[in-house]
KEKE-3310 file (N, C-alpha, C; in steps of 0.2 Angstrom, whole numbers, plus 5000, padded with zeros to 4 digits):
npx = (5004:5010:5019:5011:5005:5016:5020:5009:5009:5022:5019:5010:5017:5026:5017:5013:5025:5028:5016:5018:5028:5022:5012:5020:5026:5014:5010:5020:5019:5007:5009:5019:5012:5002:5011:5018:5009:5007:5020:5022:5015:5021:5037:5049:5061:5058:5048:5055:5065:5058:5053:5041:5025:5010:4997:4983:4982:4979:4989:4996:5008:5020:5031:5042:5053:5054:5047:5055:5066:5060:5056:5069:5076:5068:5070:5084:5086:5079:5087:5099:5096:5090:5099:5112:5107:5100:5110:5118:5109:5106:5119:5119:5109:5113:5126:5129:5118:5109:5101:5088:5085:5088:5078:5066:5069:5070:5057:5050:5055:5051:5037:5035:5034:5020:5013:5002:5004:4997:4994:5007:5009:4999:5003:5015:5010:5004:5013:5027:5028:5023:5034:5046:5043:5044:5056:5066:5062:5054:5042:5033:5030:5028:5038:5052:5061:5053:5046:5056:5061:5050:5048:5061:5059:5050:5057:5067:5064:5065:5079:5085:5082:5086:5100:5104:5102:5112:5123:5123:5126:5139:5153:5158:5171:5178:5176:5181:5194:5199:5198:5207:5219:5221:5212:5200:5182:5175:5183:5183:5170:5169:5180:5179:5166:5157:5163:5163:5150:5145:5140:5127:5122:5122:5113:5102:5100:5097:5085:5078:5078:5070:5058:5055:5055:5044:5033:5018:5006:5011:5020:5011:5004:5013:5023:5020:5017:5021:5023:5037:5054:5064:5075:5081:5081:5072:5060:5044:5039:5035:5031:5033:5025:5015:5009:5003:4994:4985:4980:4975:4962:4955:4956:4952:4948:4959:4964:4978:4983:4980:4987:5000:5001:5002:5014:5023:5021:5027:5041:5043:5041:5052:5063:5062:5062:5076:5082:5079:5084:5098:5099:5096:5107:5118:5113:5114:5128:5132:5127:5134:5146)
npy = (4994:5006:5008:5010:5022:5030:5029:5035:5048:5052:5052:5062:5073:5073:5076:5088:5096:5094:5100:5113:5117:5114:5124:5136:5134:5135:5148:5155:5151:5156:5170:5171:5167:5177:5188:5185:5186:5200:5205:5201:5211:5222:5230:5222:5228:5242:5241:5239:5249:5261:5277:5282:5279:5278:5271:5274:5284:5290:5287:5275:5272:5261:5260:5255:5259:5270:5265:5254:5261:5268:5257:5252:5262:5263:5251:5250:5260:5255:5244:5250:5255:5245:5234:5236:5239:5228:5218:5222:5221:5207:5202:5207:5201:5187:5186:5195:5199:5194:5178:5179:5192:5190:5181:5189:5199:5192:5187:5199:5204:5194:5195:5207:5204:5200:5212:5220:5226:5237:5243:5247:5256:5265:5271:5276:5286:5295:5298:5298:5304:5318:5322:5320:5329:5341:5341:5340:5350:5350:5349:5339:5325:5312:5302:5293:5291:5290:5279:5270:5270:5264:5252:5246:5244:5234:5224:5221:5211:5198:5199:5200:5188:5177:5181:5180:5167:5162:5167:5161:5148:5148:5138:5135:5133:5141:5154:5152:5149:5161:5170:5164:5166:5179:5189:5202:5202:5210:5210:5197:5195:5203:5199:5185:5179:5186:5185:5171:5169:5175:5170:5166:5178:5186:5179:5181:5195:5196:5189:5198:5209:5203:5203:5216:5221:5215:5221:5229:5237:5247:5254:5260:5269:5278:5283:5292:5289:5293:5292:5295:5298:5299:5312:5312:5303:5310:5313:5310:5293:5279:5262:5245:5236:5244:5249:5238:5234:5246:5248:5236:5233:5242:5240:5234:5217:5208:5218:5228:5236:5228:5216:5222:5224:5211:5208:5216:5210:5198:5202:5207:5195:5187:5194:5193:5179:5177:5184:5176:5164:5166:5169:5157:5149:5155:5151:5137:5136:5140:5130:5119:5122)
npz = (5000:5004:4994:4983:4986:4987:4973:4967:4972:4967:4953:4952:4956:4946:4935:4938:4937:4923:4918:4921:4913:4900:4901:4900:4887:4879:4882:4876:4863:4859:4860:4851:4839:4837:4836:4825:4815:4815:4812:4799:4792:4797:4799:4809:4813:4812:4822:4834:4834:4832:4836:4840:4848:4842:4840:4837:4828:4811:4802:4808:4820:4827:4836:4848:4855:4864:4874:4878:4882:4893:4901:4904:4910:4922:4928:4929:4938:4949:4952:4955:4967:4975:4975:4982:4995:4998:4998:5009:5019:5019:5022:5035:5042:5041:5045:5056:5064:5079:5084:5087:5082:5069:5065:5067:5057:5045:5044:5043:5031:5022:5023:5016:5003:5002:5001:4991:4974:4970:4981:4985:4974:4977:4989:4984:4976:4985:4995:4990:4977:4979:4987:4979:4969:4976:4982:4971:4963:4951:4937:4939:4950:4945:4939:4931:4941:4953:4951:4951:4964:4971:4965:4968:4982:4980:4974:4984:4994:4987:4982:4995:5002:4994:4992:5006:5008:5000:5006:5018:5015:5013:5017:5034:5037:5028:5034:5047:5044:5038:5049:5058:5052:5054:5049:5050:5056:5047:5036:5033:5029:5018:5009:5009:5012:5004:4991:4989:4989:4978:4965:4969:4974:4963:4955:4963:4961:4947:4947:4955:4946:4936:4943:4944:4931:4925:4932:4934:4939:4948:4941:4932:4939:4945:4936:4926:4913:4899:4883:4877:4873:4887:4894:4906:4922:4929:4923:4916:4911:4900:4902:4895:4900:4906:4894:4888:4899:4900:4887:4881:4884:4876:4863:4846:4843:4834:4827:4820:4831:4842:4839:4839:4853:4858:4852:4859:4871:4868:4867:4880:4886:4881:4886:4900:4901:4897:4907:4919:4915:4915:4928:4934:4929:4936:4949:4948:4947:4959:4967:4963:4969)
capx = (5000:5014:5022:5006:5004:5022:5020:5004:5012:5027:5016:5006:5022:5029:5012:5013:5031:5027:5011:5020:5032:5017:5009:5025:5026:5008:5010:5025:5016:5001:5012:5022:5007:4999:5016:5020:5004:5009:5027:5021:5013:5025:5044:5052:5066:5054:5045:5060:5069:5054:5053:5034:5020:5004:4993:4977:4982:4977:4995:4998:5015:5021:5038:5042:5060:5053:5045:5061:5070:5057:5057:5076:5077:5065:5073:5091:5086:5077:5092:5104:5094:5089:5104:5117:5103:5098:5116:5120:5104:5107:5125:5118:5104:5116:5133:5129:5112:5108:5096:5081:5084:5088:5071:5061:5070:5068:5050:5047:5057:5046:5030:5035:5031:5013:5010:4999:5007:4992:4995:5013:5008:4995:5008:5020:5006:5002:5019:5033:5027:5024:5041:5050:5042:5046:5063:5070:5059:5052:5035:5028:5034:5027:5044:5055:5064:5048:5044:5062:5061:5045:5050:5066:5055:5046:5062:5071:5063:5068:5086:5088:5080:5091:5107:5105:5103:5119:5128:5123:5128:5146:5156:5160:5178:5181:5176:5186:5201:5201:5199:5213:5224:5221:5207:5194:5176:5173:5187:5181:5164:5170:5184:5178:5159:5154:5166:5161:5142:5144:5135:5120:5120:5121:5106:5096:5100:5094:5078:5075:5077:5064:5052:5054:5053:5037:5028:5013:5001:5015:5022:5005:5001:5018:5029:5018:5014:5022:5027:5042:5061:5066:5082:5084:5077:5067:5055:5039:5041:5030:5035:5030:5019:5010:5006:4999:4988:4981:4977:4972:4955:4952:4958:4948:4951:4962:4967:4985:4985:4979:4993:5006:5002:5005:5021:5026:5021:5032:5047:5044:5042:5059:5068:5061:5065:5083:5085:5078:5089:5104:5099:5097:5114:5122:5111:5117:5135:5132:5125:5139:5153)
capy = (5000:5012:5008:5012:5029:5034:5030:5040:5055:5053:5053:5069:5078:5073:5079:5096:5099:5094:5105:5120:5118:5115:5131:5141:5133:5137:5155:5158:5149:5160:5176:5170:5167:5183:5192:5183:5189:5207:5206:5200:5217:5228:5228:5221:5233:5248:5240:5239:5255:5266:5282:5285:5274:5281:5266:5276:5289:5288:5284:5272:5271:5256:5260:5254:5261:5274:5260:5250:5265:5269:5251:5251:5267:5262:5244:5252:5264:5251:5240:5254:5257:5239:5229:5238:5239:5221:5214:5224:5218:5200:5201:5209:5195:5181:5186:5200:5199:5188:5173:5182:5198:5187:5178:5194:5202:5187:5186:5205:5204:5189:5198:5212:5201:5200:5218:5221:5231:5242:5247:5251:5261:5271:5274:5280:5292:5299:5300:5299:5308:5325:5323:5320:5335:5347:5340:5341:5356:5348:5350:5333:5319:5306:5301:5286:5290:5288:5271:5266:5269:5260:5245:5244:5242:5227:5219:5219:5204:5193:5199:5199:5181:5173:5182:5178:5159:5161:5169:5156:5142:5148:5134:5139:5132:5147:5159:5151:5149:5168:5173:5161:5170:5186:5194:5204:5200:5214:5208:5190:5196:5206:5195:5178:5177:5189:5182:5164:5169:5179:5167:5166:5185:5188:5176:5185:5202:5194:5187:5204:5212:5200:5205:5223:5223:5213:5224:5233:5242:5252:5259:5264:5274:5283:5285:5297:5286:5297:5288:5298:5296:5304:5315:5310:5299:5314:5314:5304:5288:5274:5255:5240:5233:5249:5250:5232:5234:5251:5248:5230:5233:5247:5238:5229:5211:5206:5224:5229:5238:5222:5212:5225:5223:5205:5208:5219:5205:5193:5205:5206:5188:5185:5198:5190:5173:5178:5186:5171:5159:5168:5168:5149:5147:5157:5147:5131:5137:5141:5124:5115:5124)
capz = (5000:5004:4988:4978:4988:4984:4966:4965:4973:4962:4947:4953:4956:4939:4931:4940:4934:4916:4916:4921:4906:4895:4901:4897:4880:4876:4882:4871:4856:4858:4859:4844:4833:4836:4834:4818:4810:4815:4809:4792:4790:4800:4800:4816:4814:4814:4828:4839:4834:4831:4842:4842:4848:4841:4837:4835:4823:4804:4800:4814:4822:4832:4838:4855:4857:4870:4879:4880:4886:4899:4905:4906:4915:4929:4930:4931:4944:4955:4954:4959:4974:4979:4976:4988:5002:4999:5000:5016:5023:5019:5026:5042:5044:5041:5049:5062:5069:5084:5082:5088:5078:5063:5064:5066:5051:5040:5044:5040:5024:5018:5023:5011:4997:5002:5000:4984:4970:4969:4988:4984:4970:4980:4994:4980:4973:4990:4999:4987:4971:4981:4990:4973:4965:4980:4983:4965:4960:4945:4936:4942:4953:4942:4935:4931:4948:4958:4949:4953:4971:4973:4962:4972:4988:4979:4972:4989:4997:4983:4983:5002:5004:4990:4994:5013:5008:4997:5011:5024:5012:5013:5022:5040:5037:5025:5038:5052:5041:5037:5055:5061:5048:5057:5046:5055:5054:5041:5030:5031:5026:5012:5004:5009:5012:4998:4985:4988:4988:4973:4960:4972:4974:4956:4953:4967:4958:4941:4949:4957:4940:4933:4946:4943:4924:4924:4936:4930:4942:4951:4936:4929:4944:4947:4931:4922:4906:4894:4877:4873:4876:4892:4894:4912:4926:4933:4918:4915:4906:4900:4901:4891:4904:4907:4888:4888:4903:4899:4880:4879:4884:4871:4856:4843:4843:4828:4823:4821:4837:4846:4837:4842:4860:4859:4850:4865:4876:4866:4868:4887:4888:4880:4891:4907:4901:4897:4914:4923:4912:4917:4935:4935:4928:4942:4955:4947:4948:4966:4970:4962:4972)
cpx = (5004:5018:5018:5005:5010:5022:5015:5006:5017:5024:5013:5011:5025:5024:5012:5019:5030:5021:5013:5025:5028:5014:5014:5025:5020:5007:5014:5022:5011:5004:5015:5018:5005:5005:5018:5016:5006:5015:5027:5019:5017:5032:5046:5057:5063:5051:5049:5063:5064:5053:5046:5029:5013:4999:4986:4976:4980:4983:4998:5005:5016:5028:5038:5049:5059:5051:5050:5065:5067:5057:5064:5078:5074:5068:5080:5091:5084:5083:5098:5103:5093:5095:5109:5113:5102:5104:5118:5115:5105:5113:5123:5114:5108:5122:5133:5124:5112:5102:5089:5080:5084:5081:5066:5062:5068:5061:5047:5049:5052:5039:5030:5032:5024:5010:5008:5003:5003:4993:5002:5013:5004:4999:5013:5016:5005:5008:5025:5033:5027:5031:5046:5049:5044:5054:5068:5067:5058:5044:5030:5033:5032:5032:5046:5058:5059:5046:5050:5062:5056:5046:5056:5064:5052:5052:5067:5070:5066:5075:5089:5087:5085:5098:5108:5106:5110:5124:5129:5126:5136:5149:5159:5168:5181:5182:5181:5193:5204:5202:5205:5219:5225:5216:5202:5188:5174:5177:5185:5174:5165:5174:5183:5171:5156:5157:5164:5154:5141:5139:5128:5118:5118:5114:5101:5095:5096:5087:5074:5073:5071:5058:5050:5052:5046:5032:5024:5009:5005:5017:5017:5004:5006:5023:5026:5015:5015:5026:5032:5049:5063:5073:5085:5079:5071:5062:5050:5041:5035:5033:5030:5024:5014:5006:5001:4993:4983:4977:4974:4965:4951:4953:4953:4951:4953:4965:4975:4987:4985:4985:4999:5007:5004:5012:5025:5027:5026:5039:5048:5045:5049:5064:5068:5064:5072:5086:5084:5083:5096:5105:5100:5104:5118:5120:5114:5124:5136:5131:5131:5146:5153)
cpy = (5006:5013:5012:5020:5033:5034:5035:5047:5057:5055:5060:5074:5079:5077:5087:5099:5099:5099:5112:5122:5118:5122:5136:5140:5136:5145:5158:5156:5154:5167:5176:5170:5173:5188:5191:5186:5197:5209:5204:5207:5223:5226:5227:5226:5240:5247:5241:5246:5262:5271:5283:5279:5278:5276:5268:5281:5286:5284:5281:5271:5266:5255:5260:5256:5265:5270:5256:5255:5267:5263:5250:5256:5265:5255:5246:5255:5260:5246:5243:5255:5250:5235:5230:5237:5232:5217:5215:5221:5211:5198:5202:5203:5189:5181:5191:5199:5193:5184:5176:5188:5195:5184:5183:5197:5198:5187:5193:5206:5200:5192:5204:5210:5201:5206:5219:5227:5237:5247:5251:5257:5267:5274:5279:5287:5297:5302:5302:5304:5316:5327:5324:5327:5341:5346:5342:5347:5355:5348:5345:5328:5312:5305:5294:5285:5287:5281:5267:5265:5264:5252:5242:5241:5235:5222:5217:5213:5198:5193:5197:5191:5176:5174:5180:5170:5158:5162:5163:5149:5142:5143:5138:5138:5138:5153:5158:5151:5156:5171:5170:5164:5177:5191:5196:5202:5203:5211:5201:5190:5198:5202:5188:5176:5180:5186:5175:5164:5173:5176:5168:5174:5188:5185:5180:5192:5201:5193:5194:5209:5210:5202:5212:5224:5220:5216:5229:5239:5248:5257:5263:5270:5280:5285:5290:5295:5291:5293:5292:5297:5301:5306:5313:5306:5303:5316:5308:5299:5283:5267:5251:5237:5237:5250:5244:5233:5240:5251:5242:5230:5238:5245:5234:5223:5209:5212:5224:5231:5232:5217:5215:5224:5216:5204:5211:5214:5200:5196:5205:5199:5185:5188:5195:5183:5173:5179:5180:5165:5160:5167:5161:5147:5149:5153:5140:5131:5137:5134:5119:5116:5119)
cpz = (5000:4998:4983:4980:4985:4977:4963:4966:4969:4955:4947:4953:4949:4934:4932:4937:4926:4914:4916:4915:4901:4895:4898:4890:4876:4876:4877:4864:4855:4856:4852:4838:4832:4834:4827:4813:4810:4811:4802:4789:4792:4801:4807:4818:4816:4821:4834:4840:4833:4837:4845:4842:4848:4837:4834:4830:4816:4801:4806:4815:4828:4834:4846:4858:4864:4875:4882:4884:4893:4904:4908:4911:4922:4932:4933:4938:4950:4957:4958:4966:4978:4980:4982:4995:5003:5001:5007:5021:5024:5023:5034:5045:5045:5045:5055:5067:5073:5081:5082:5083:5071:5061:5063:5059:5045:5039:5041:5033:5019:5018:5018:5005:4996:5001:4992:4980:4970:4976:4988:4980:4973:4985:4990:4978:4979:4994:4995:4981:4974:4983:4984:4970:4969:4981:4977:4961:4953:4944:4939:4945:4950:4937:4935:4938:4953:4957:4951:4960:4974:4971:4966:4979:4986:4977:4978:4993:4993:4983:4990:5003:5000:4992:5001:5013:5005:5002:5016:5021:5011:5018:5028:5040:5034:5030:5044:5050:5041:5044:5059:5058:5050:5054:5051:5052:5047:5035:5028:5027:5019:5007:5004:5008:5005:4991:4984:4987:4982:4967:4963:4972:4968:4953:4957:4963:4951:4942:4951:4951:4936:4936:4945:4935:4922:4928:4932:4934:4945:4946:4932:4933:4945:4942:4926:4915:4901:4889:4873:4877:4881:4892:4901:4916:4930:4928:4918:4910:4905:4898:4897:4894:4905:4900:4887:4892:4902:4892:4878:4879:4879:4864:4853:4842:4836:4824:4824:4828:4842:4845:4840:4849:4862:4857:4856:4871:4875:4868:4876:4889:4887:4884:4897:4907:4901:4904:4919:4921:4915:4925:4937:4934:4934:4948:4954:4949:4955:4970:4969:4965:4979)
residu = (MET:ARG:LYS:ILE:VAL:ASP:THR:ILE:ILE:GLU:LYS:ILE:ILE:PHE:LEU:CYS:GLY:ILE:SER:SER:VAL:ILE:PHE:VAL:ILE:LEU:ILE:PHE:SER:PHE:LEU:PHE:ILE:GLU:SER:PHE:VAL:PHE:PHE:LYS:ASP:PHE:SER:ILE:ILE:LYS:PHE:ILE:THR:GLY:ARG:TYR:TRP:TYR:PRO:ASP:SER:LYS:LEU:ALA:LEU:PHE:GLY:ILE:PHE:SER:LEU:LEU:VAL:GLY:SER:PHE:LEU:VAL:THR:LEU:GLY:ALA:CYS:LEU:ILE:ALA:VAL:PRO:ILE:SER:ILE:MET:THR:ALA:LEU:TYR:ILE:SER:GLU:VAL:ALA:SER:LYS:ASN:VAL:ARG:ASP:ILE:LEU:LYS:SER:LEU:VAL:GLU:LEU:MET:VAL:ALA:ILE:PRO:SER:VAL:VAL:ILE:GLY:PHE:ILE:GLY:MET:ILE:VAL:LEU:VAL:PRO:CYS:VAL:LYS:LYS:LEU:PHE:ASN:ILE:PRO:THR:GLY:LEU:THR:ALA:PHE:SER:GLY:SER:VAL:MET:LEU:ALA:PHE:MET:ALA:MET:PRO:THR:ILE:VAL:THR:ILE:SER:GLU:ASP:ALA:ILE:ARG:SER:VAL:PRO:TRP:GLN:TYR:LYS:GLU:GLY:ALA:LEU:ALA:LEU:GLY:ALA:THR:LYS:TRP:GLN:THR:MET:ARG:TRP:ILE:VAL:LEU:LYS:THR:ALA:ARG:PRO:GLY:ILE:ILE:ALA:ALA:THR:MET:LEU:GLY:ILE:GLY:ARG:VAL:ILE:GLY:GLU:THR:MET:THR:VAL:ILE:MET:ILE:THR:GLY:ASN:SER:SER:ARG:ILE:PRO:HIS:SER:ILE:PHE:GLU:PRO:VAL:ARG:THR:MET:THR:ALA:VAL:ILE:ALA:THR:GLU:ILE:GLY:GLU:THR:VAL:ASN:GLY:SER:MET:HIS:TYR:LYS:ALA:LEU:PHE:SER:ILE:GLY:LEU:VAL:LEU:PHE:LEU:ILE:THR:PHE:LEU:ILE:ASN:PHE:VAL:ALA:ASP:LEU:PHE:LEU:GLU:LYS:ASN:LYS:ASN:LYS)
# end
């Protein structure tokens, strides 16, 4: 009876794993089919390098370069904020904090994931946007910088959790060997712990980027939604996810605009897939050490 139960559970787990792969393949296939129809009528080069996104004009323009720049600016800003803070937090939790403090901090960091993105966007609109406008003396606080700050807050739990696991997986013999040779605790953390855990930290960063670049509601609410190429991070921008979310409900099914949105989805899917693939490579490298 026990063997039968084990076999059934094993088959269920196998089916769950296979089904997740099938779902990803189906999503990619659906996006590819819709995008292929679009690219038959519209040049992929013009789609990627076009500066203007005017899908509803008489002479429709489907250039997503400004959307790519907007997504890149918001993501880059979020990473510059989130990565250093997250790594220092992970170091403190794993190497410095006492057991009780560590447990409390880990629980708080993990609870941050449960905050809905619309709540984070709302807090950004009410608190952050007016502060950014007043602090930098700019016409509006709905900028790429505001989006970066709030997205950094959303990416931090992922980066902290995975980085902390990577740091804790560093063999204790490495640390004791460094301390026995006369290194201080800070030197040990800097030259031994961080260097050994680097693949896991890089993987955490890549996964955090994937979390940021796929975010929708927050960027819709606080980045200004301006479809033009910004000259700085303190100007309104529009991201690929924001375009899909705001325009998909207003397009005619089967129209060029409709297909163009699916093409943006395909580009976003490929970017996210590449980021997660690279992160998995670094995680695998960390496991094999």
